[in-house]
C-alpha positions in Angstrom: -1.3 -5.6 73.8 0.6 -2.6 72.4 -0.2 -3.6 68.8 -3.9 -3.9 69.7 -3.8 -0.5 71.5 -2.1 1.1 68.4 -4.7 -0.4 66.0 -7.5 0.8 68.2 -6.0 4.2 68.4 -5.6 4.3 64.6 -9.2 3.3 64.1 -10.3 5.9 66.5 -8.3 8.6 64.7 -9.7 7.4 61.3 -13.3 7.5 62.6 -12.6 11.0 64.1 -11.4 12.2 60.7 -14.6 10.9 59.0 -16.8 12.6 61.6 -14.8 15.9 61.4 -15.0 16.0 57.6 -18.7 15.1 57.4 -19.6 17.7 60.1 -17.5 20.4 58.4 -19.1 19.8 55.0 -22.5 21.1 56.1 -21.5 24.0 58.3 -21.2 26.7 55.6 -24.7 26.1 54.3 -26.2 25.9 57.8 -24.6 29.2 58.7 -25.9 30.8 55.4 -29.4 29.6 56.2 -29.3 30.9 59.8 -28.2 34.3 58.6 -31.1 34.7 56.2 -33.6 37.4 57.1 -37.4 37.1 56.8 -38.4 37.0 53.2 -41.3 36.6 50.8 -41.6 33.6 48.4 -40.1 35.4 45.4 -36.8 35.8 47.3 -36.4 32.2 48.2 -35.1 31.3 44.7 -31.7 33.0 45.2 -31.0 30.6 48.0 -30.8 27.8 45.5 -28.9 30.0 43.0 -26.2 30.8 45.5 -25.9 27.2 46.7 -23.2 26.3 44.1 -20.5 27.4 46.6 -21.9 25.2 49.3 -22.5 22.2 47.1 -19.0 22.5 45.8 -17.6 22.7 49.3 -19.7 19.7 50.5 -18.5 17.6 47.5 -14.9 18.7 48.0 -15.1 17.5 51.6 -16.5 14.2 50.3 -13.6 13.7 47.9 -11.2 14.0 50.9 -12.4 10.5 51.9 -10.7 9.1 48.8 -7.3 10.2 50.1 -7.9 9.9 53.9 -5.5 7.0 54.3 -2.6 8.6 52.5 -3.1 12.3 52.5 -2.2 13.6 49.0 -1.9 17.3 49.5 -1.4 18.1 45.9 -4.5 16.2 44.7 -6.6 17.7 47.5 -5.4 21.2 46.7 -6.2 20.8 43.0 -9.6 19.3 43.8 -10.4 22.3 46.1 -9.3 24.9 43.5 -11.4 23.0 40.8 -14.6 23.1 42.9 -13.9 26.7 43.9 -13.4 27.8 40.3 -16.5 26.2 39.0 -18.6 27.4 42.0 -17.4 31.0 41.6 -18.0 31.1 37.9 -21.5 29.7 38.6 -22.2 32.4 41.2 -20.8 35.3 39.1 -22.7 34.1 36.0 -25.9 34.1 38.0 -25.2 37.7 38.9 -24.2 38.6 35.3 -27.3 37.0 33.8 -29.5 38.6 36.5 -30.9 35.3 37.7 -32.2 36.8 41.0 -35.9 36.2 40.9 -37.8 33.2 39.5 -38.4 33.9 35.8 -41.7 33.1 34.0 -42.2 29.4 33.5 -42.4 29.7 29.7 -39.4 32.0 29.3 -35.9 30.9 28.0 -34.4 31.9 31.3 -36.5 29.4 33.1 -35.4 26.6 30.8 -31.8 27.6 31.1 -31.9 27.5 34.9 -33.5 24.1 34.8 -30.8 22.9 32.4 -28.1 24.4 34.5 -29.5 22.6 37.6 -29.1 19.2 35.7 -25.8 19.7 34.0 -24.0 21.2 37.0 -24.4 17.8 38.5 -22.4 16.3 35.6 -19.6 18.9 36.1 -19.4 18.1 39.8 -19.5 14.4 39.0 -16.4 14.7 36.7 -14.5 16.7 39.3 -15.2 14.0 41.9 -14.0 11.4 39.3 -10.8 13.3 38.6 -10.1 13.6 42.3 -10.7 9.9 42.8 -8.3 9.1 40.0 -5.7 11.6 41.3 -6.3 13.5 38.0 -5.0 10.6 35.9 -7.6 11.7 33.4 -6.9 9.3 30.5 -6.7 6.1 32.4 -10.0 4.3 31.3 -9.6 1.5 33.8 -9.5 4.0 36.7 -12.5 5.9 35.2 -14.4 2.6 34.9 -13.5 1.8 38.5 -14.8 5.1 39.7 -18.2 4.5 37.9 -18.4 1.2 39.9 -17.5 2.9 43.2 -19.9 5.8 42.5 -22.7 3.4 41.5 -22.4 1.4 44.7 -22.2 4.5 46.9 -25.3 5.8 45.1 -27.2 2.5 45.7 -26.3 2.5 49.3 -27.3 6.1 49.5 -30.8 5.2 48.1 -31.1 2.3 50.5 -30.2 4.5 53.5 -32.5 7.2 52.3 -35.4 4.7 51.8 -35.0 3.6 55.4 -34.6 7.1 56.9 -37.4 8.5 54.7 -39.9 6.1 56.3 -39.0 7.5 59.7 -39.1 11.1 58.4 -42.5 10.5 56.8 -43.9 9.4 60.1 -42.4 12.4 61.8 -43.7 14.8 59.3 -47.2 13.3 59.6 -47.0 13.8 63.4 -45.9 17.4 62.9 -48.8 18.0 60.5 -51.3 16.5 63.0 -50.2 18.9 65.7 -50.3 21.8 63.3 -46.6 22.4 62.8 -45.6 23.5 59.3 -42.0 24.3 58.4 -43.1 26.0 55.2 -45.6 28.3 57.0 -43.0 29.1 59.6 -40.4 29.9 56.9 -42.8 32.4 55.3 -43.9 33.6 58.8 -43.5 37.2 59.8 -42.8 36.0 63.3 -39.1 36.1 64.2 -39.4 33.1 66.5 -41.4 31.0 63.9 -38.9 31.9 61.2 -35.9 31.0 63.4 -37.5 27.6 64.3 -38.0 26.9 60.6 -34.3 27.7 59.9 -33.2 25.5 62.7 -35.3 22.6 61.5 -33.9 23.0 57.9 -30.4 23.1 59.3 -31.0 20.0 61.3 -32.4 18.3 58.2 -29.3 19.3 56.2 -26.9 18.3 58.9 -28.4 14.8 59.4 -28.8 14.1 55.6 -25.3 15.4 55.1 -24.0 12.3 56.8 -25.8 9.9 54.4 -23.3 10.0 51.5 -20.4 9.6 54.0 -22.1 6.6 55.6 -22.8 5.1 52.2 -19.1 5.4 51.3 -18.1 3.8 54.6 -20.4 0.9 53.9 -18.9 0.5 50.4 -15.4 0.5 51.8 -16.3 -2.1 54.4 -18.2 -4.4 52.0 -16.3 -3.7 48.7 -19.6 -4.4 47.0 -20.1 -4.4 43.3 -23.9 -4.2 43.4 -24.0 -1.5 40.7 -22.3 -3.8 38.2 -25.1 -6.4 38.6 -27.8 -3.8 38.7 -26.6 -2.1 35.5 -26.4 -5.5 33.7 -29.9 -6.3 34.7 -31.0 -3.0 33.3 -29.6 -4.0 29.9 -32.6 -6.3 29.5 -35.0 -3.7 31.0 -33.7 -0.9 28.7 -33.9 -3.1 25.6 -37.5 -4.0 26.5 -38.4 -0.4 27.3 -37.0 0.8 24.0 -38.9 -1.9 22.1 -42.2 -0.9 23.8 -41.7 2.8 23.1 -41.2 2.0 19.4 -44.9 1.1 19.3 -45.7 4.7 20.2 -44.7 5.6 16.7 -47.7 3.8 15.3 -50.7 5.8 16.6 -50.4 9.4 15.2 -51.5 11.1 18.4 -48.8 9.3 20.5 -45.8 10.1 18.3 -43.0 12.2 19.8 -43.3 14.7 17.0 -46.5 16.2 18.2 -46.9 14.7 21.7 -44.7 16.6 24.2 -45.0 14.0 27.0 -43.9 11.1 24.7 -41.1 13.3 23.4 -39.8 13.9 26.9 -40.1 10.1 27.7 -38.1 9.3 24.6 -35.3 11.6 25.7 -35.3 10.4 29.3 -35.3 6.8 28.2 -32.4 7.4 25.8 -30.4 9.2 28.4 -31.0 6.5 31.0 -29.9 3.8 28.4 -26.6 5.6 27.6 -25.9 6.3 31.3 -26.5 2.6 32.2 -24.1 1.5 29.4 -21.4 3.6 31.1 -21.9 1.8 34.4 -21.8 -1.8 32.9 -18.4 -3.3 33.5 -17.8 -5.6 30.6 -14.1 -5.9 31.5 -15.2 -7.9 34.5 -16.2 -11.6 34.5 -19.7 -12.1 32.9 -21.7 -14.6 30.9 -22.1 -14.7 27.1 -25.8 -13.5 27.4 -24.8 -10.2 29.1 -22.1 -9.7 26.5 -24.6 -10.3 23.7 -27.1 -7.8 25.3 -24.2 -5.3 25.5 -23.8 -5.8 21.8 -27.5 -5.6 20.9 -28.6 -2.7 23.1 -26.4 0.1 21.7 -27.4 -0.9 18.1 -31.0 -0.8 19.0 -30.5 2.4 20.9 -29.0 4.0 17.8 -32.2 3.4 15.9 -34.2 4.8 18.8 -31.8 7.8 18.9 -32.4 8.5 15.2 -36.2 8.6 15.9 -35.7 10.9 18.9 -33.4 13.1 16.8 -36.0 13.5 14.0 -38.6 14.4 16.6 -36.2 17.1 18.0 -35.7 18.5 14.4 -39.5 18.4 13.7 -40.3 20.2 17.0 -37.5 22.9 16.3 -38.9 23.5 12.8 -42.5 23.8 13.9 -42.2 25.3 17.4 -39.0 27.2 17.4 -35.5 26.8 18.8 -35.8 27.1 22.6 -32.9 26.4 25.1 -34.5 23.0 25.9 -34.7 22.0 22.3 -31.2 23.2 21.5 -29.9 21.2 24.5 -31.8 18.0 23.5 -30.8 18.1 19.8 -27.1 18.5 20.6 -27.4 15.8 23.3 -29.1 13.5 20.7 -26.2 13.9 18.4 -23.7 13.3 21.2 -25.6 10.1 22.2 -25.5 9.0 18.6 -21.8 9.3 18.3 -21.3 7.7 21.8 -23.5 4.7 20.8 -21.6 4.2 17.6 -18.3 4.3 19.6 -19.7 1.6 22.0 -21.0 -0.5 19.2 -17.8 -0.4 17.1 -15.7 -1.2 20.2 -17.9 -4.1 21.1 -18.0 -5.5 17.6 -14.2 -5.2 17.3 -13.8 -7.0 20.7 -16.1 -9.9 19.4 -14.2 -10.2 16.2 -10.8 -10.2 17.9 -11.9 -12.8 20.4 -13.1 -15.1 17.5 -9.8 -14.5 15.6 -7.6 -15.2 18.6 -9.5 -18.3 19.7 -7.4 -21.4 19.6 -8.8 -24.8 18.5 -10.8 -26.7 21.2 -10.6 -23.7 23.5 -13.5 -22.0 25.1 -14.4 -18.7 23.5 -13.4 -15.8 25.8 -14.8 -12.5 24.7 -13.0 -9.6 26.3 -14.5 -6.1 26.0 -12.4 -3.2 27.1 -13.4 0.1 28.8 -12.3 2.5 26.0 -15.8 4.0 25.4 -15.8 5.3 29.0 -13.4 8.1 27.9 -16.4 9.7 26.2 -17.5 11.0 29.6 -15.3 14.1 28.9 -17.5 15.0 25.9 -20.4 15.2 28.3 -18.3 17.4 30.6 -17.5 19.8 27.8 -21.2 19.9 26.8 -22.2 20.6 30.4 -19.8 23.6 30.5 -21.5 24.8 27.3 -25.0 24.4 28.7 -24.1 26.1 32.0 -22.0 29.0 30.9 -22.3 29.5 27.1 -26.0 28.9 26.4 -27.1 31.7 28.8 -25.0 34.1 26.7 -26.8 33.0 23.5 -30.3 33.6 25.1 -29.4 36.5 27.3 -32.1 39.2 27.4 
């Protein structure tokens, strides 16, 4: 009975820790929103610019879950300081580059802000990964494990959001029917209306703040590897999509050189292909078809990358070097090197497996996780996009 009581007490304390961390993670942002004064639409943009500190704090709280069973104070402290440093640099750079009001849509500043919004996610992703691995930065097996863990958490996050979004969609429709609009209240000159809008937004942030924590708990309980199977399935989908997009090179008007929409699709598809290859765990048990697809897809993606790169060069020569084009051309080059790395590593693994095969033994092709170390190249490039590129284009 005493052992049962102790176990129940331990479970209760653990659940209490999860609740305390998840609640604490959203409090600073909620306080910030509640202290906002009435404003016009042009002032709403700084809320998002100044959110780096709050996002950093939220993600730091999330990383504590990785160490909740055995509190590693050193790792937690380094994680906190890492998020704080990046967040402070982000805030001060916003002030230095005078990103206070929304710039014109066609301006370099607007493109830089959009790029920063994307690549800050990569920076935060790497910080979470380092915390998960206890800052064992060069251990490719641990890095690959984190990609699997993150992939599963993200899939559970999507599943939970899909279910909760259905309820929210019904709720919002009811609110619209009765004439209640959070947006109109937020822009309202009425103090009561503005306060109601802030409370609704804080409630929304508070409830949705629980979702990643719940997703992580589900992963811990199930130890699922859904992301591995999903990423393997996307190997076929990616190859088919790349093959289809190749046909867009045939009609002149749909080529990525002059067609901006097709050019954007080319880059998105290429990025998605490379990201998916990083989530595929070929060091885990899999069939020969999946391994063959993992060999073919990077080689095919290399050809696709060359086409995308030539389109980027063509658009730079003819339309000028904007922040978006500079980002994409460098990214195309990084993708090209990364795909070569993956291809060479896979080919080498196939050759070694054939050479080490003994007579009358089943061929066992083992592909290691070495290419996953390339994730740090994206980290360095993200730092360049977020902190160096604004200096290049500063007005």
